[in-house]
C-alpha positions as a printed NumPy array, in Angstrom:
array([[-24.634, -22.729,   7.971],
       [-21.375, -21.733,   9.605],
       [-20.029, -18.227,   9.536],
       [-17.191, -19.271,   7.244],
       [-19.654, -20.483,   4.637],
       [-21.56 , -17.207,   4.767],
       [-18.446, -15.166,   4.091],
       [-17.99 , -14.861,   0.366],
       [-14.832, -14.05 ,  -1.487],
       [-14.357, -10.392,  -2.247],
       [-14.08 ,  -9.517,  -5.876],
       [-12.719,  -6.354,  -7.418],
       [-16.268,  -5.038,  -7.727],
       [-16.695,  -5.372,  -3.935],
       [-13.64 ,  -3.287,  -3.103],
       [-13.828,   0.323,  -2.044],
       [-12.171,   3.053,  -4.09 ],
       [ -9.594,   5.209,  -2.34 ],
       [-11.175,   8.659,  -2.492],
       [ -8.119,  10.806,  -1.744],
       [ -6.395,  11.357,  -5.085],
       [ -2.834,  11.668,  -3.735],
       [ -3.163,   8.514,  -1.622],
       [ -4.671,   6.649,  -4.578],
       [ -1.795,   7.689,  -6.864],
       [  0.782,   6.753,  -4.216],
       [ -0.871,   3.373,  -3.647],
       [ -0.938,   2.669,  -7.402],
       [  2.738,   3.654,  -7.698],
       [  3.737,   1.415,  -4.767],
       [  1.874,  -1.514,  -6.35 ],
       [  3.66 ,  -0.845,  -9.646],
       [  7.027,  -0.791,  -7.859],
       [  6.221,  -4.107,  -6.142],
       [  5.135,  -5.721,  -9.418],
       [  8.207,  -4.551, -11.354],
       [ 10.838,  -7.318, -11.559],
       [ 13.676,  -4.788, -11.668],
       [ 15.364,  -3.372,  -8.58 ],
       [ 12.968,  -0.893,  -6.915],
       [ 13.747,   2.796,  -6.588],
       [ 13.999,   2.989,  -2.807],
       [ 14.347,   6.759,  -2.811],
       [ 10.912,   7.005,  -4.439],
       [  9.436,   4.606,  -1.86 ],
       [ 11.016,   6.632,   0.966],
       [  9.6  ,   9.861,  -0.506],
       [  6.094,   8.361,  -0.621],
       [  6.484,   7.145,   2.976],
       [  7.671,  10.577,   4.111],
       [  4.695,  12.253,   2.396],
       [  2.409,  10.129,   4.597],
       [  4.361,  10.677,   7.858],
       [  6.052,   7.269,   7.731],
       [  9.686,   6.217,   7.673],
       [ 11.835,   3.086,   7.681],
       [ 13.871,   2.359,  10.809],
       [ 17.378,   0.857,  10.778],
       [ 15.91 ,  -2.672,  10.515],
       [ 13.689,  -1.718,   7.566],
       [ 10.41 ,  -1.733,   9.515],
       [  7.862,   0.947,   8.656],
       [  7.303,   3.407,  11.508],
       [  5.076,   6.441,  11.998],
       [  6.849,   9.79 ,  12.275],
       [  6.105,  11.757,  15.413]])
């Protein structure tokens, strides 16, 4: 049996829960923003990024703050 056959699809029950409450809430909010068909609130996304020492450069790429 090849390695690819041994790898099974991950289901929701196989996933690991994010233990840090703030990170979990931020992740859920970012997923909700992505799923919303309306224009996203970029200021909210930037605030979440800043809270986790990240920012968007002039090209829109996510970078780590120093």
